[in-house]
Backbone as CSV, one residue per row, in Angstrom:
resi,resn,N_x,N_y,N_z,CA_x,CA_y,CA_z,C_x,C_y,C_z
1,UNK,0.858,-1.196,0.000,0.000,0.000,0.000,0.889,1.239,0.000
2,UNK,0.516,2.230,-0.761,1.284,3.466,-0.852,0.702,4.518,0.072
3,UNK,1.576,5.218,0.777,1.111,6.279,1.655,0.493,7.414,0.855
4,UNK,-0.457,8.085,1.441,-1.128,9.204,0.782,-0.461,10.503,1.208
5,UNK,0.155,11.167,0.277,0.897,12.388,0.567,-0.038,13.460,1.116
6,UNK,0.315,13.983,2.270,-0.526,15.015,2.896,-0.287,16.352,2.205
7,UNK,-1.366,16.976,1.746,-1.244,18.259,1.053,-1.934,19.387,1.799
8,UNK,-2.672,19.061,2.877,-3.371,20.082,3.643,-2.742,20.201,5.028
9,UNK,-2.870,21.359,5.659,-2.363,21.502,7.028,-3.005,20.463,7.944
10,UNK,-2.203,19.865,8.791,-2.710,18.819,9.661,-3.289,19.427,10.927
11,UNK,-4.549,19.143,11.233,-5.146,19.676,12.459,-4.636,18.971,13.702
12,UNK,-4.018,17.799,13.515,-3.535,17.014,14.651,-2.014,16.999,14.626
13,UNK,-1.391,17.471,15.698,0.064,17.500,15.804,0.509,16.258,16.565
14,UNK,0.724,15.175,15.841,1.061,13.906,16.485,2.399,13.969,17.223
15,UNK,3.444,14.599,16.689,4.676,14.707,17.471,4.479,15.408,18.813
16,UNK,3.672,16.463,18.841,3.399,17.141,20.114,2.631,16.232,21.062
17,UNK,1.693,15.456,20.524,0.955,14.508,21.358,1.875,13.416,21.886
18,UNK,2.818,12.972,21.068,3.758,11.942,21.510,4.616,12.450,22.666
19,UNK,5.054,13.692,22.570,5.818,14.279,23.673,4.962,14.370,24.929
20,UNK,3.744,14.864,24.783,2.848,14.976,25.936,2.576,13.616,26.555
21,UNK,2.477,12.586,25.716,2.203,11.240,26.218,3.330,10.737,27.116
22,UNK,4.571,11.029,26.745,5.697,10.610,27.588,5.650,11.300,28.944
23,UNK,5.284,12.569,28.949,5.164,13.280,30.228,4.002,12.737,31.041
24,UNK,2.891,12.448,30.399,1.742,11.887,31.106,2.118,10.559,31.767
25,UNK,2.814,9.721,31.025,3.224,8.417,31.563,4.181,8.586,32.731
26,UNK,5.151,9.469,32.593,6.137,9.650,33.656,5.501,10.182,34.928
27,UNK,4.645,11.181,34.805,4.096,11.848,35.985,2.983,11.052,36.665
28,UNK,2.416,10.070,35.993,1.367,9.257,36.609,1.928,8.537,37.834
29,UNK,1.317,8.764,38.985,1.816,8.245,40.260,0.636,7.861,41.154
30,UNK,0.725,6.681,41.790,1.769,5.654,41.697,1.592,4.774,40.461
31,UNK,2.712,4.187,40.012,2.710,3.248,38.890,3.414,1.974,39.349
32,UNK,2.683,0.907,39.586,3.275,-0.314,40.140,4.477,-0.830,39.359
33,UNK,5.619,-0.902,40.054,6.835,-1.443,39.478,7.587,-0.506,38.566
34,UNK,7.039,0.686,38.326,7.612,1.619,37.360,8.108,2.892,38.041
35,UNK,8.994,3.595,37.369,9.502,4.867,37.884,8.376,5.899,37.906
36,UNK,8.200,6.546,39.040,7.223,7.629,39.149,7.757,8.677,40.119
37,UNK,6.887,9.557,40.591,7.335,10.640,41.472,7.599,10.165,42.897
38,UNK,7.154,8.958,43.229,7.354,8.430,44.580,8.628,7.620,44.721
39,UNK,8.924,6.801,43.719,10.088,5.916,43.823,10.546,5.469,42.438
40,UNK,11.567,4.619,42.420,12.147,4.147,41.167,11.551,2.825,40.704
41,UNK,10.479,2.383,41.360,9.894,1.109,40.988,10.893,-0.014,41.177
42,UNK,10.945,-0.928,40.230,11.856,-2.074,40.307,13.184,-1.794,39.612
43,UNK,13.560,-0.530,39.521,14.768,-0.141,38.792,15.808,0.464,39.733
44,UNK,17.022,-0.029,39.622,18.128,0.513,40.415,18.984,1.488,39.614
45,UNK,18.800,1.489,38.295,19.666,2.299,37.434,18.970,3.523,36.862
46,UNK,17.751,3.817,37.318,17.043,4.975,36.768,16.109,5.564,37.803
47,UNK,15.807,6.849,37.624,14.881,7.540,38.510,14.120,8.594,37.708
48,UNK,13.277,9.338,38.401,12.440,10.338,37.738,13.289,11.367,36.997
49,UNK,14.349,11.841,37.619,15.194,12.863,36.992,15.830,12.348,35.705
50,UNK,16.207,11.074,35.695,16.799,10.493,34.491,15.773,10.443,33.363
51,UNK,14.534,10.124,33.692,13.483,10.105,32.683,13.227,11.502,32.128
52,UNK,13.310,12.504,32.968,13.142,13.882,32.498,14.203,14.209,31.451
53,UNK,15.447,13.844,31.726,16.527,14.098,30.769,16.311,13.306,29.480
54,UNK,15.856,12.084,29.625,15.614,11.244,28.454,14.530,11.836,27.557
55,UNK,13.423,12.263,28.154,12.333,12.847,27.368,12.810,14.099,26.637
56,UNK,13.579,14.930,27.323,14.089,16.148,26.690,14.984,15.828,25.499
57,UNK,15.698,14.708,25.569,16.620,14.346,24.498,15.920,13.750,23.286
58,UNK,14.855,12.999,23.505,14.264,12.259,22.388,13.090,12.971,21.714
59,UNK,12.408,13.847,22.431,11.205,14.438,21.832,11.467,15.326,20.612
60,UNK,12.629,15.991,20.477,12.852,16.737,19.230,12.842,15.846,17.990
61,UNK,13.057,14.560,18.178,13.092,13.645,17.047,11.705,13.320,16.510
62,UNK,10.671,13.519,17.312,9.338,13.112,16.873,8.895,13.872,15.623
63,UNK,9.156,15.167,15.573,8.796,15.930,14.371,9.640,15.488,13.178
64,UNK,10.859,15.040,13.441,11.711,14.555,12.349,11.166,13.249,11.777
65,UNK,10.642,12.388,12.649,10.001,11.165,12.154,8.834,11.514,11.227
66,UNK,8.013,12.481,11.642,6.862,12.875,10.823,7.314,13.467,9.489
67,UNK,8.344,14.300,9.520,8.863,14.896,8.290,9.419,13.827,7.354
68,UNK,10.086,12.828,7.929,10.622,11.735,7.116,9.488,10.938,6.478
69,UNK,8.435,10.691,7.248,7.291,9.987,6.691,6.650,10.750,5.551
70,UNK,6.524,12.054,5.711,5.942,12.885,4.658,6.807,12.879,3.405
71,UNK,8.122,12.908,3.595,9.037,12.923,2.455,8.971,11.636,1.645
72,UNK,8.551,10.550,2.293,8.493,9.253,1.606,7.061,8.734,1.497
73,UNK,6.099,9.644,1.552,4.691,9.237,1.548,4.258,8.592,0.244
74,UNK,5.007,8.808,-0.831,4.629,8.229,-2.120,5.208,6.840,-2.326
75,UNK,5.960,6.346,-1.354,6.579,5.027,-1.472,5.738,3.985,-0.737
76,UNK,5.811,2.728,-1.156,5.009,1.680,-0.516,5.306,1.558,0.973
77,UNK,4.275,1.239,1.742,4.431,1.132,3.196,5.429,0.057,3.581
78,UNK,5.441,-1.053,2.825,6.310,-2.159,3.220,7.784,-1.900,2.925
79,UNK,8.088,-0.746,2.352,9.484,-0.380,2.098,9.986,0.664,3.084
80,UNK,9.204,0.963,4.102,9.496,2.107,4.956,10.415,1.807,6.142
81,UNK,10.438,0.570,6.616,11.238,0.290,7.810,12.716,0.595,7.597
82,UNK,13.219,0.278,6.431,14.636,0.559,6.177,14.903,2.064,6.113
83,UNK,13.859,2.847,5.847,14.004,4.304,5.810,13.991,4.890,7.215
84,UNK,13.098,4.382,8.056,12.942,4.958,9.393,13.987,4.435,10.381
85,UNK,14.536,3.251,10.141,15.416,2.643,11.136,16.645,3.476,11.478
86,UNK,17.367,4.031,10.509,18.532,4.843,10.876,18.176,6.013,11.786
87,UNK,17.037,6.652,11.540,16.623,7.750,12.403,16.239,7.231,13.784
88,UNK,15.586,6.082,13.833,15.255,5.492,15.123,16.494,5.186,15.942
89,UNK,17.519,4.660,15.290,18.771,4.358,15.989,19.464,5.637,16.448
90,UNK,19.387,6.688,15.647,19.973,7.967,16.049,19.248,8.540,17.256
91,UNK,17.934,8.394,17.290,17.152,8.848,18.441,17.536,8.056,19.690
92,UNK,17.717,6.746,19.531,18.163,5.928,20.658,19.513,6.402,21.181
93,UNK,20.421,6.732,20.285,21.739,7.207,20.715,21.632,8.523,21.474
94,UNK,20.705,9.385,21.075,20.474,10.628,21.819,19.980,10.318,23.224
95,UNK,19.119,9.317,23.329,18.638,8.885,24.647,19.796,8.376,25.495
96,UNK,20.601,7.485,24.928,21.713,6.913,25.693,22.722,7.979,26.111
97,UNK,22.931,8.969,25.257,23.852,10.053,25.610,23.330,10.848,26.796
98,UNK,22.014,11.022,26.860,21.412,11.794,27.953,21.329,11.006,29.248
99,UNK,21.311,9.670,29.145,21.102,8.829,30.329,22.345,8.047,30.738
100,UNK,23.471,8.357,30.107,24.707,7.621,30.381,24.545,6.126,30.135
101,UNK,23.874,5.801,29.042,23.772,4.415,28.610,22.600,3.634,29.153
102,UNK,21.710,4.273,29.887,20.556,3.572,30.463,19.391,3.601,29.474
103,UNK,18.761,2.438,29.290,17.614,2.332,28.388,16.350,2.766,29.112
104,UNK,15.971,4.004,28.936,14.761,4.533,29.565,13.547,4.471,28.641
105,UNK,13.754,4.669,27.335,12.621,4.858,26.430,12.770,4.149,25.087
106,UNK,13.538,3.080,25.024,13.726,2.428,23.720,12.394,1.963,23.135
107,UNK,11.544,1.355,23.968,10.236,0.917,23.490,9.356,2.076,23.075
108,UNK,9.428,3.172,23.826,8.648,4.354,23.485,9.099,4.982,22.184
109,UNK,10.406,5.003,21.953,10.927,5.539,20.695,10.397,4.722,19.525
110,UNK,10.414,3.401,19.674,9.939,2.521,18.610,8.465,2.772,18.307
111,UNK,7.635,2.736,19.329,6.186,2.853,19.124,5.771,4.259,18.705
112,UNK,6.228,5.261,19.453,5.825,6.637,19.147,6.491,7.144,17.874
113,UNK,7.719,6.687,17.630,8.375,7.048,16.377,7.600,6.552,15.168
114,UNK,7.084,5.321,15.266,6.270,4.781,14.178,4.983,5.579,13.991
115,UNK,4.339,5.954,15.095,3.112,6.752,14.987,3.383,8.099,14.325
116,UNK,4.483,8.736,14.709,4.824,10.036,14.116,5.172,9.887,12.638
117,UNK,5.923,8.854,12.315,6.271,8.584,10.919,5.008,8.340,10.100
118,UNK,4.089,7.542,10.650,2.825,7.272,9.964,2.015,8.550,9.776
119,UNK,2.077,9.443,10.763,1.344,10.708,10.660,1.824,11.536,9.478
120,UNK,3.097,11.412,9.141,3.609,12.127,7.981,3.165,11.531,6.659
121,UNK,2.727,10.279,6.698,2.364,9.579,5.461,0.883,9.647,5.120
122,UNK,0.023,9.707,6.122,-1.410,9.624,5.837,-1.998,11.008,5.564
123,UNK,-3.057,11.036,4.789,-3.688,12.307,4.428,-4.592,12.809,5.539
124,UNK,-5.396,11.916,6.081,-6.329,12.276,7.142,-5.945,11.530,8.414
125,UNK,-5.508,12.273,9.405,-5.011,11.657,10.631,-6.169,11.292,11.549
126,UNK,-6.207,10.023,11.899,-7.138,9.509,12.896,-6.452,8.345,13.586
127,UNK,-7.008,7.900,14.693,-6.435,6.737,15.369,-6.429,5.540,14.427
128,UNK,-7.518,5.354,13.687,-7.611,4.220,12.771,-6.576,4.311,11.658
129,UNK,-6.450,5.484,11.050,-5.526,5.614,9.919,-4.078,5.436,10.359
130,UNK,-3.728,5.955,11.525,-2.358,5.802,12.015,-2.045,4.346,12.325
131,UNK,-2.952,3.678,13.019,-2.705,2.282,13.394,-2.657,1.385,12.166
132,UNK,-3.514,1.653,11.198,-3.494,0.889,9.952,-2.179,1.096,9.212
133,UNK,-1.699,2.326,9.178,-0.450,2.612,8.479,0.737,1.970,9.185
134,UNK,0.768,2.022,10.519,1.843,1.360,11.265,1.821,-0.138,10.987
135,UNK,0.639,-0.730,10.971,0.519,-2.153,10.669,1.055,-2.471,9.281
136,UNK,0.734,-1.640,8.310,1.228,-1.852,6.948,2.745,-1.711,6.879
137,UNK,3.272,-0.717,7.564,4.721,-0.502,7.576,5.440,-1.702,8.174
138,UNK,4.848,-2.294,9.205,5.492,-3.385,9.947,5.036,-4.766,9.494
139,UNK,4.343,-4.847,8.382,3.848,-6.133,7.892,4.997,-7.132,7.722
140,UNK,4.848,-8.317,8.322,5.866,-9.358,8.214,7.038,-9.203,9.152
141,UNK,7.008,-8.200,10.015,8.154,-7.917,10.880,8.452,-9.074,11.829
142,UNK,7.422,-9.650,12.428,7.634,-10.751,13.375,8.265,-11.948,12.682
143,UNK,7.739,-12.328,11.540,8.275,-13.502,10.847,9.706,-13.273,10.381
144,UNK,10.022,-12.054,9.987,11.378,-11.762,9.520,12.384,-11.701,10.654
145,UNK,11.984,-11.110,11.790,12.976,-10.789,12.812,12.914,-11.672,14.055
146,UNK,11.820,-12.396,14.240,11.730,-13.267,15.409,11.678,-14.737,15.036
147,UNK,10.977,-15.065,13.967,10.738,-16.471,13.643,11.796,-17.072,12.734
148,UNK,12.413,-16.273,11.902,13.229,-16.839,10.828,14.726,-16.626,10.989
149,UNK,15.160,-16.047,12.087,16.582,-15.752,12.234,17.332,-16.935,12.817
150,UNK,18.538,-17.129,12.338,19.385,-18.198,12.848,20.414,-17.649,13.814
151,UNK,21.389,-18.498,14.179,22.442,-18.063,15.085,21.970,-17.979,16.520
152,UNK,22.743,-17.285,17.339,22.412,-17.163,18.753,21.190,-16.269,18.927
153,UNK,20.194,-16.788,19.633,18.918,-16.087,19.767,19.034,-14.911,20.721
154,UNK,18.353,-13.830,20.386,18.230,-12.697,21.299,17.151,-13.008,22.328
155,UNK,17.005,-12.124,23.314,15.972,-12.326,24.332,14.590,-12.365,23.692
156,UNK,14.344,-11.461,22.749,13.058,-11.437,22.071,12.803,-12.701,21.273
157,UNK,13.833,-13.204,20.605,13.690,-14.440,19.839,13.432,-15.631,20.751
158,UNK,14.101,-15.671,21.894,13.872,-16.769,22.842,12.442,-16.743,23.366
159,UNK,11.938,-15.560,23.685,10.561,-15.461,24.175,9.566,-15.889,23.102
160,UNK,9.863,-15.579,21.856,8.984,-16.008,20.769,9.034,-17.523,20.614
161,UNK,10.226,-18.091,20.668,10.380,-19.532,20.500,9.756,-20.314,21.647
162,UNK,9.913,-19.808,22.872,9.435,-20.542,24.042,7.956,-20.328,24.315
163,UNK,7.494,-19.085,24.145,6.136,-18.748,24.576,5.248,-18.177,23.468
164,UNK,5.817,-17.935,22.297,5.040,-17.322,21.229,4.805,-15.838,21.417
165,UNK,5.589,-15.199,22.294,5.421,-13.766,22.553,6.111,-12.959,21.451
166,UNK,5.425,-11.974,20.934,5.965,-11.197,19.815,6.455,-9.813,20.217
167,UNK,6.221,-9.406,21.445,6.774,-8.167,21.973,6.352,-6.920,21.219
168,UNK,7.247,-5.937,21.226,6.949,-4.644,20.599,6.739,-4.780,19.096
169,UNK,7.472,-5.709,18.464,7.308,-5.899,17.021,5.892,-6.372,16.689
170,UNK,5.424,-7.356,17.451,4.088,-7.870,17.203,3.012,-6.836,17.457
171,UNK,3.205,-6.031,18.502,2.221,-4.995,18.803,2.151,-3.980,17.667
172,UNK,3.313,-3.595,17.136,3.319,-2.651,16.017,2.705,-3.279,14.771
173,UNK,3.060,-4.532,14.498,2.522,-5.196,13.307,1.003,-5.339,13.387
174,UNK,0.485,-5.465,14.598,-0.967,-5.583,14.778,-1.678,-4.231,14.722
175,UNK,-0.921,-3.160,14.568,-1.530,-1.826,14.623,-1.919,-1.448,16.035
176,UNK,-1.086,-1.876,17.002,-1.303,-1.591,18.429,-2.654,-2.120,18.904
177,UNK,-2.912,-3.385,18.563,-4.209,-3.991,18.886,-4.459,-4.047,20.387
178,UNK,-3.435,-4.349,21.172,-3.623,-4.437,22.624,-4.019,-3.084,23.194
179,UNK,-3.332,-2.046,22.775,-3.662,-0.701,23.258,-5.073,-0.307,22.844
180,UNK,-5.468,-0.652,21.651,-6.788,-0.263,21.163,-7.901,-1.032,21.881
181,UNK,-7.653,-2.293,22.185,-8.656,-3.051,22.944,-8.816,-2.480,24.343
182,UNK,-7.692,-2.122,24.961,-7.765,-1.532,26.300,-8.500,-0.194,26.263
183,UNK,-8.241,0.597,25.237,-8.926,1.886,25.101,-10.433,1.705,24.963
184,UNK,-10.840,0.662,24.260,-12.269,0.426,24.042,-13.000,0.127,25.345
185,UNK,-12.265,-0.364,26.359,-12.864,-0.707,27.648,-12.635,0.368,28.708
186,UNK,-11.900,1.405,28.346,-11.524,2.449,29.304,-12.589,3.536,29.322
187,UNK,-12.853,4.076,30.511,-13.889,5.110,30.626,-13.377,6.509,30.289
188,UNK,-12.107,6.635,29.932,-11.564,7.927,29.534,-11.225,8.842,30.685
189,UNK,-11.270,8.317,31.903,-10.986,9.147,33.071,-9.571,8.872,33.589
190,UNK,-9.415,8.158,34.656,-8.101,7.959,35.255,-7.184,7.135,34.352
191,UNK,-5.975,7.645,34.113,-4.990,6.879,33.357,-4.569,5.622,34.104
192,UNK,-4.738,5.619,35.421,-4.455,4.394,36.167,-5.339,3.252,35.670
193,UNK,-6.589,3.577,35.364,-7.498,2.559,34.860,-7.035,1.987,33.536
194,UNK,-6.534,2.850,32.651,-6.019,2.374,31.371,-4.768,1.534,31.581
195,UNK,-3.882,1.971,32.472,-2.669,1.202,32.741,-3.012,-0.185,33.272
196,UNK,-3.955,-0.273,34.192,-4.350,-1.576,34.725,-4.931,-2.462,33.625
197,UNK,-5.724,-1.894,32.747,-6.289,-2.686,31.656,-5.190,-3.199,30.729
198,UNK,-4.190,-2.397,30.504,-3.059,-2.848,29.695,-2.279,-3.945,30.408
199,UNK,-2.006,-3.750,31.682,-1.261,-4.744,32.443,-2.006,-6.070,32.521
200,UNK,-3.322,-6.022,32.491,-4.128,-7.239,32.617,-4.058,-8.128,31.381
201,UNK,-3.776,-7.540,30.224,-3.833,-8.322,28.983,-2.531,-8.315,28.185
202,UNK,-1.668,-7.349,28.406,-0.466,-7.228,27.593,0.506,-8.371,27.867
203,UNK,1.002,-8.974,26.798,2.031,-10.022,26.918,3.393,-9.325,27.030
204,UNK,3.641,-8.753,28.174,4.749,-7.824,28.392,6.088,-8.555,28.446
205,UNK,6.917,-8.328,27.445,8.213,-9.004,27.386,9.142,-8.551,28.505
206,UNK,8.963,-7.325,28.999,9.784,-6.863,30.124,9.546,-7.719,31.355
207,UNK,8.296,-8.063,31.604,7.969,-8.895,32.761,8.539,-10.292,32.602
208,UNK,8.492,-10.836,31.390,9.042,-12.167,31.150,10.555,-12.150,31.335
209,UNK,11.210,-11.093,30.886,12.663,-10.983,31.050,13.057,-10.957,32.521
210,UNK,12.244,-10.323,33.351,12.578,-10.176,34.767,12.079,-11.335,35.624
211,UNK,10.916,-11.872,35.289,10.319,-12.872,36.169,9.808,-14.117,35.495
212,UNK,10.188,-14.310,34.232,9.701,-15.473,33.516,8.215,-15.366,33.228
213,UNK,7.667,-16.427,32.665,6.242,-16.414,32.344,5.408,-16.320,33.615
214,UNK,5.970,-16.810,34.739,5.252,-16.725,36.013,5.102,-15.274,36.454
215,UNK,6.142,-14.473,36.226,6.063,-13.056,36.569,5.016,-12.333,35.748
216,UNK,4.951,-12.673,34.467,3.933,-12.077,33.598,2.539,-12.431,34.092
217,UNK,2.313,-13.703,34.379,0.986,-14.145,34.828,0.620,-13.523,36.178
218,UNK,1.604,-13.345,37.033,1.339,-12.727,38.334,0.803,-11.307,38.158
219,UNK,1.469,-10.513,37.336,1.055,-9.123,37.139,-0.291,-9.060,36.427
220,UNK,-0.480,-9.894,35.421,-1.771,-9.909,34.731,-2.901,-10.243,35.700
221,UNK,-2.681,-11.271,36.535,-3.712,-11.668,37.489,-3.993,-10.601,38.521
222,UNK,-2.941,-9.942,38.998,-3.092,-8.874,39.994,-3.919,-7.729,39.401
223,UNK,-3.582,-7.327,38.181,-4.314,-6.227,37.540,-5.776,-6.599,37.305
224,UNK,-6.018,-7.822,36.888,-7.397,-8.262,36.657,-8.198,-8.262,37.952
225,UNK,-7.546,-8.657,39.034,-8.230,-8.668,40.327,-8.633,-7.255,40.742
226,UNK,-7.741,-6.297,40.563,-8.071,-4.913,40.910,-9.202,-4.380,40.029
227,UNK,-9.164,-4.701,38.759,-10.222,-4.234,37.863,-11.571,-4.848,38.218
228,UNK,-11.542,-6.089,38.672,-12.790,-6.776,39.000,-13.365,-6.322,40.336
229,UNK,-12.485,-6.050,41.308,-12.933,-5.781,42.681,-12.872,-4.312,43.072
230,UNK,-12.331,-3.479,42.204,-12.184,-2.063,42.524,-10.803,-1.759,43.069
231,UNK,-10.363,-0.532,42.871,-9.031,-0.153,43.311,-9.033,1.324,43.682
232,UNK,-8.068,1.682,44.516,-7.842,3.069,44.896,-6.336,3.275,45.020
233,UNK,-5.942,4.441,45.498,-4.512,4.743,45.600,-3.793,3.739,46.489
234,UNK,-4.409,3.368,47.600,-3.766,2.423,48.511,-3.568,1.066,47.847
235,UNK,-4.534,0.646,47.048,-4.397,-0.630,46.343,-3.252,-0.576,45.336
236,UNK,-3.089,0.562,44.665,-1.988,0.717,43.717,-0.643,0.737,44.431
237,UNK,-0.593,1.382,45.590,0.648,1.395,46.373,1.005,-0.006,46.843
238,UNK,0.006,-0.779,47.218,0.242,-2.161,47.638,0.754,-3.000,46.468
239,UNK,0.182,-2.792,45.294,0.654,-3.498,44.106,2.076,-3.082,43.760
240,UNK,2.365,-1.805,43.905,3.716,-1.298,43.667,4.713,-2.025,44.561
241,UNK,4.394,-2.144,45.829,5.271,-2.827,46.785,5.476,-4.289,46.389
242,UNK,4.393,-4.943,45.980,4.479,-6.354,45.604,5.356,-6.553,44.374
243,UNK,5.233,-5.670,43.393,6.038,-5.812,42.180,7.500,-5.491,42.446
244,UNK,7.752,-4.489,43.277,9.136,-4.151,43.611,9.797,-5.313,44.339
245,UNK,9.078,-5.944,45.257,9.623,-7.093,45.985,9.989,-8.234,45.042
246,UNK,9.275,-8.354,43.935,9.522,-9.422,42.959,10.375,-8.950,41.787
247,UNK,10.839,-7.710,41.835,11.675,-7.131,40.780,10.972,-7.148,39.423
248,UNK,9.677,-6.876,39.429,8.888,-6.886,38.203,8.551,-5.462,37.773
249,UNK,8.757,-5.183,36.499,8.473,-3.853,35.957,7.732,-3.991,34.631
250,UNK,6.465,-3.596,34.571,5.684,-3.722,33.336,5.984,-2.614,32.333
251,UNK,7.231,-2.554,31.897,7.647,-1.480,31.001,6.948,-1.496,29.655
252,UNK,6.599,-2.693,29.165,5.876,-2.763,27.901,4.507,-2.117,27.992
253,UNK,3.852,-2.290,29.131,2.546,-1.658,29.328,2.685,-0.151,29.475
254,UNK,3.795,0.300,30.059,4.041,1.742,30.144,4.178,2.347,28.749
255,UNK,4.877,1.635,27.851,5.000,2.116,26.472,3.634,2.182,25.795
256,UNK,2.820,1.154,26.012,1.490,1.138,25.400,0.572,2.185,26.013
257,UNK,0.824,2.549,27.270,0.055,3.633,27.877,0.284,4.928,27.109
258,UNK,1.525,5.192,26.736,1.820,6.387,25.939,1.133,6.316,24.583
259,UNK,1.194,5.152,23.951,0.506,4.973,22.669,-0.990,5.209,22.831
260,UNK,-1.563,4.599,23.869,-2.994,4.749,24.107,-3.392,6.188,24.351
261,UNK,-2.547,6.923,25.068,-2.855,8.330,25.335,-2.898,9.121,24.032
262,UNK,-1.931,8.880,23.148,-1.924,9.571,21.857,-3.188,9.246,21.070
263,UNK,-3.521,7.969,20.989,-4.693,7.564,20.208,-5.977,8.146,20.782
264,UNK,-6.077,8.173,22.103,-7.285,8.726,22.723,-7.374,10.233,22.502
265,UNK,-6.233,10.912,22.477,-6.222,12.357,22.244,-6.627,12.693,20.813
266,UNK,-6.290,11.826,19.880,-6.648,12.059,18.475,-8.138,11.884,18.267
267,UNK,-8.715,10.919,18.944,-10.154,10.683,18.809,-10.934,11.902,19.275
């Protein structure tokens, strides 16, 4: 599919929304197992101040992703990954330079960078059009990069081989299906509610890396229990304590929270 070159002023500034989404995610407190204004979650190498520096370093790139997408809007979607990847890697290097080598936002750069790039390609920006374009851009990504590679397996490849988990690649190839399903069930009020819905269903590779499939199931079950029985700040603080004790951090759900915020803002 070929991107539709945008010729009219865009009423939706997706790069600005992507930046705002990172701030919304960071400032949301408490966030079980994640860095927030109260503590560092299950992380010993990062804190709130480090995330502030990271966001400042990477957000100037979002408009560049959109400009790159616009410049290549006449080219087929399935030829776009090789175009966007060098810029994505450069954005990652800016993050690492700001954080002294700590990975604070690699997943966010991947997901939000794709949304911004897609925004440059589509004529009429909507949640549906962006997600469809990201899916087209990433078509076949899982089979190419997780299922068919030889040699020593990466962590993502091992998770795919052992559990069928597709991680960030699969989420992008699906057009952020997990985030969109969670949004459909969200009342549009507290972002904590959206985060819990994401944690309840997301096949979070970060949790598997830290706690195995048992860690993933633990967090999913905990989130589902809170959604079923009700939750308040104290319940979230208790969950935060439980995840920190188990060294579990639902970073994949945090990335999808940013994606979900952007999509909800566009609607």
